N, C-alpha and C positions, 0 to 999 in steps of 0.2 A: 307191272312194276314200273315204278315212276323213272321217267328218263330225265338225266342231268344234262342240261343244255350248257355247252361250253364254246368257248371261241376256238380253242385248239385242243385237239387230242393227238397224242403222238404213241405210236405202238412201238415200243422197243425203246430202251434208254442208252443205246450205244452212242459213239462219238458225235455223229451228226445230229442225231434226235436229241441229246441232252443239251447241246450247244443252242439248238433251235428253241427247246423249252425255255431254257434260262433268258434267251433274247426276247421271246414273245412275252414271257410274264413280267420282264423289266419293263416291257413297252406298254404294260397295263392291260394285256389280254389274259383272261381267265384260261389257264393251261394246265392240262392234266397229261401225265406220262404213266403209261401202263408197262410194267416190267414184270416178267415171270420169275427172275431169279437174281439176275447179275446187276446189281446197282452200278450203273456206268457203263454196262455192256461187257463184252468180252475182253477188250483191251486191257483195263486195269485188273481184271479178275482172273482170267484163265488163258490170255494169250500174250499180246505184245510185251507187257511190262512184267508179267511174272516169268516168261521164258527168258527175257533178257536179263533179269534178276538172277537166275539160276545159271545162265551162260557166264556171267560175271563170276559167280562164284567157282564155276569150273575153270575159268581163266586163272584165278588166284590159286587153284590147286596146281594148275600146270605150272605156273611161275614157281611156286614153291618146290615142285619136283625138279625144276631146272635152276634153281638159286645158285648152284655151284658154278653155273656159266657166266654168272655176273659177279662172283667173288664173294658171295654169301654161303656161309657154312650152316646148314639145317640138318636136323635128324631126321629120323623117319617121318614121312608124311602119309596120312590118311584122311579120308573124307568122312565126315560125320553128316549123313543124309537128313538125319532128324533136325540138325542145326541148319542145314541148308534149306529145308523146307519151312523152318520157323522164321528165318530171314525173309523169305518170299511171303509167308502169311502176314507178317508184320508190316510189309510194305502194301500189301493188299488192303489190310485194314486202315492203314492210314489214307489210302486213296478213297475207300468207301466213306469215311468220315468227311473227307474234303467234298465229295459229292453231295453227301447230305447237307452240309453247310451251304453249298450253293443253292439246293433246293430251298432251303429255309430262307436264304437271303434273298432269293428272287421272287418267291412267292408261287413258283410252280409246284403243283402238286404231284408226288411220286405215289402210285398205286401199285402195290405189289400184288399181282395176280395174272392170270391167263385170259386173254381177250380173244373174241372171235365176232365177226360181224353177224348181225341179225337183220341188217338192213342198210342200205347206203348210208355211209357217214354215221353208223350207229354201232357201237361195240358192247358186247355184253361181257362184263369181267367177273370170272369166279376169282374170288379174293383168296389169297394164300392162307389167311387166318379165319376163313369161314364167310360165307354170305355171298351176295351177288350185287354188282352195281351196272347199270346201263348207262352209257356216255353218248352223246350226241355232239359232234364238233361241226361248227361252221367250216373249219378246215381240218383235214386229217393228213397225218403224215405217218409213213410206214417206215420204220427202222428195224426191220427184223433180223438181219444179219444171217449168217450160216452156221452150219455145224459139221463136224468131220465126216468124210464118207467112209464106209467100211465096204471093201469090195466083197461082191458075191462069190466067195471062194469056199468049196466045201470045207467045213470043220472050222473056219475062222471065226465066225460068230460065237460058237461054242466054246472056243479057247478064250473067250472074253479079253480080247485084245485090248492094250492101253491105247489111247489117242494122246495127244499132247496134254490134255486136260488130266487125265489120271497119272500120266507120267511126272507132272508137276506136283503131286501130292505123295509121291513114294516117300518112305521112311526108311528104305533100306536101299542097299546097292545090288542091283541084279547082276548076277555072275555072268550073263551072257544075254544081250538084247538082240533079236532079231528085228530089224526095222524094215518095214515095207514102204518103199517110197523114197526116191532120190531127188526130192524138190527141197524148197525152202525149209520147211518145218522139219522134214526128216534129217537133213543135213545139220541143222543148228542143234537138234536133240541128240544126234548120233555123235557129234564131237563132244558135247557136254558131258554125256555119260561115259564116253571114253576117257576123257579127262578125269572125271570123278573115279574111275578105276574099273568100269565094266569093259568086258569084251564086247564088241559091236560089230555086227555084220549087216550091211545095207543091201536089200533085194530090190532091184529095179527092173521093171518088166520091159522098158524101153531099151534101145541099144546103148544108151549112155545116161548118165545122170544130167540133171538140170537141161532138159531138152529144149526149153525156150531160150538158151543161151547159145551163143557161138560154140562150136567144137573146141576151140583152143581154151576158152573159159572153162567149159566142163572138164576138159583133160588136166588143167592146172589145179582145179579144186580137188579133183580126185587125187591127184598126186599129193598135194599138201595133206589132205585127210588121211591118205594111205600111209602117209610118212608118220602118222601119229599111232598107227596100228589098226585103224578102221578098215575092215575086209569089205569089198565090194562084189557083188555078183550081178551083172546087168544082163539085159536080153534073156532073162529068166521068167518063165511062166510057171506061177504057183499052181500045183495040181490039188494039193490038199494040206490041211494042217490038222495035227493030232495034239492033244493034250490041253493044258490050261496055263494061261500066263501067270507067272508067279510061282509056278511049281515047275513044269517041265513041258517043252513044246518041241514038236517035230514038224519040219516044214519040208514037203516034197517038191522038188523044182524040176521042170523040164528046160534045159539048155541045149545049146547047139552041139555040145560035147556029150550029150545024154542026160540021163536022169541023175539028180543030186539030191542029197538028204543034208538038211542043216538042223542041228540040235541046238536048243538054247533054253534058258530059264524063263524068259519073257519075250513077248511079241508085241510090238507097236506098229500101228498103221498110221501113215501119213501120205495119203494118196489123193488129196483134194478135199473140196468143200461142197455141200449141198444147201441151197437156200432154204431158209426157215419160213416157207410160203404155204406148207400144208397145214390142213386142220384148223384153219382160221376163217374160212368162208369166204375168201377173197372174190369169189364169183358173185355171191350175194352183194357185194359192195361194188361191183361192176368193173372189178380190177382185173385186167388181162395178163397172162403169163405167157412166156415164150416156151419154146418146147423142152428147154432145159429146167423149167420151173422158176425162173427169175421173173421179176416184174417188168413188164414193158413200159418203158419210159421215153419221152422225147428228150431233145437236148436241154430242156429247162427242168427235167426230172419229173415232169407231169405224167401221171398215169391215165389210163383210158377213162377213169371216172373223173367227173368234175369236182374240183377243189380237193383233190387227193393226189398227194406227191409220195415218191420214194426216195429213201436215202441209203447211201452206201451200198454194201454187198448184195442185198437183196435186190437191188435195181440192176445188177450187173456191173456195177462200177469196180474198178481195180480194187483188189482186196487189201487194201491199206488203210490205217487209221487216218493218215493225212489226206487221203482222197475223200473220206467220209466228212472231213473237216471242210474240204472245198466244195463238196455237195450242200453243206449247210450255207456256206457263203453264197453260192449261186442261187438257192431258194430265198434266202434272206434279201439278197440284193433285187432279185426280180419281183418280190412281193412289194418292194418299195419303189417299183417302177423301172427298175433296171433290165438290162438285155443280155445278162451272162448266159453262157451255155458250157456244156462239157465238151464241145467240139474242139478239138485240137489244144487241148491243155497239155502242158508238159510234166508228165507224171515221173518222178524219180523213186526209186526203190533201193533198199540195202538188205542184204542178208548177213545176220550177225554171226557168222562163223568168225574163226580168227586165224587168219586175217579175214576180215569182211569182203563182201563183193557188193558193189554199188554200180548202179547204171542209170543213165537218163538219156532219152532220145533213141535213136535208131541203133540197132546191132548191126554187125557186118552181114549176117544172114538175111536180115530184114531189108536192108538196103538192095541187096542182090535181088531178092524175091519182089521188090518194087520197082527194079530197073533203075534205080537211082545211082548215078555215077558219084563215086566217093574216093578220096584218097584216105589212106590208113596210116596212122602214125602210131608207133609202139615205143613203149620204155620198160624195161625191166625194173623192178623196185630196187634192186641192188645197185642202180645207177642214181638212185636218189640219196643224196649225202646224209640225210638224217639217219637212214638205215644203218650207216657205220657206227652211229652212237647206240642205237637201240637193238641192233642185230635182227630187225624185223625185214628180212630182205626177200621174203617169199612173195610171188605175184608179179603182176606187170599193170600197166595203163595202156588203154588203147583208145584212140579218138578217130571218128569219121569226120572228113572235111569235105564239104560240097565244092562245086565249081566256082562258086561266088565267094570262097573263103569262110564261110559261115560253118559253125560246128554243128553237126548233124547228129552226133552221138558220142557218148563217153562211158567207157566200161573201166572199172579198176578192181583188181583183187590186190589188196595191200592194206597195211596198218591205216587206220583213219580215213578209210575210202569214202564213206559217207560224208565226211567234212569236205574232203577235197571235191567230190562230185558236186556238193552245193555251190562251190566257187564257179565250176564249170557251167552248171546249170544257170547261175546269174548271167554269165556271159552270153548263154544260148537265148535266155529271155530277152536280153538287150540287143540281140541280133549283131553282137560283136564279131567282127572277123578275127580268125585264130591269131594272126600276129600280135592283136592287142594283149593276149594272154602270154605269148611267147615273149614278147618284150617288156611285161610288167615286171616292177620291182617288187618281188614276193620275199617276205622275211625269211631269214636263214637262222637257224635249221628247222625247217618245217616239211612235212610231207607235200604240201602244196608246192612248195618250192620245184618239185619234179615236173610241173606244168610247163615250165620253161623249155627244159631240154626235151620233153615230150612233143611239143609243138615246133621245136627245132627240127623234129625229124619227119615233118611232113613232106611226102615225096611230091615231085612235080607230075607223076603219072597217076591217073585214077586205077582202082583195082579192076582186074579183069572181070568181064560180066559173067 
């Protein structure tokens, strides 16, 4: 079969890969992107944007149910899941068309099919509409992404559990969802479906939800979500699952208090991600993997194979779209003679529960583990004056301050947490001492105005080691 020689071949059309493709094509390089299914990757199709779309629909439902609190008299409220799904689908379709426009405008070729290596820097593509092409690139970029993990629990796979992908396509309201996993995806979906009207039980094998966060953060989130009627069972080992999701499921648990049975209509799994590195013959390409199946890269995102790079989650980068964007910038700038790396970049994140959780920099637990001395400042959200107007009083802010008065970390559970965090992140990037934010003139009435009293609470003593 004839090999097509290209300047750039990108396997996967996720955030970093598509930005790189459009940049390379606009720079005059013959560029092709191979994508199995999702034009634009998971973010606009099945992950970030669709989940936040449905989370917003759930928030509207929640506000409608509580309209009387704000002086609006409303009649009976119910959720039309078909309409919720259609709103999400309409957004996805708009995003796909925007992506296709960018491919047309830049000249990058989008090839829909499944690719695997047959030689170094050479990919055979089985086209979705039939036929095969063989592509050889002077430079090859791997933007493979990840997929949801399904634990090896007896009966679970036979129950055909939902992941976030299938949950976003439901056109009915599950009477009772049993959700395995108390992390980001699980808690976002748990709250959304509870607000739509489902009964929701979250089962977490660890001693608490959100195990990567400080205990006070996890406790506050569980309190807030529990106040909406979400049930939590933590430190629970699932022994087996019976039934089929969408009909009837029975989950048997082992807990410190003994055996427990939970019955529901649907079961959803949100227990982590697995890299999409299998089945594409990366060994043939000379690309090494680590013991978890992620591609080994250096700080410049170069793999073990010459002229082959990896971008985003498959390279072990933090699993956020904004990190994939930065991966693209690192590769772009280094190809132009720069010296950027992934080392010591300040990565923020936000979980879009209501109220959201946002964090940047060190947590209190991480500082302790690393032996870093820090002072801890806290402020409850009900001390922020804007909450008197909005009644969004749940949560708190917390900041870690180093010995040199620099901000080491910031965490917030509260309305507009992501926006407030961005202000603190900017100060951290500028290495500003915390008094600059404490004494800043911040607009009234805003949530960010709470940064003044927060940083006024910085103690003189560091936390105990």
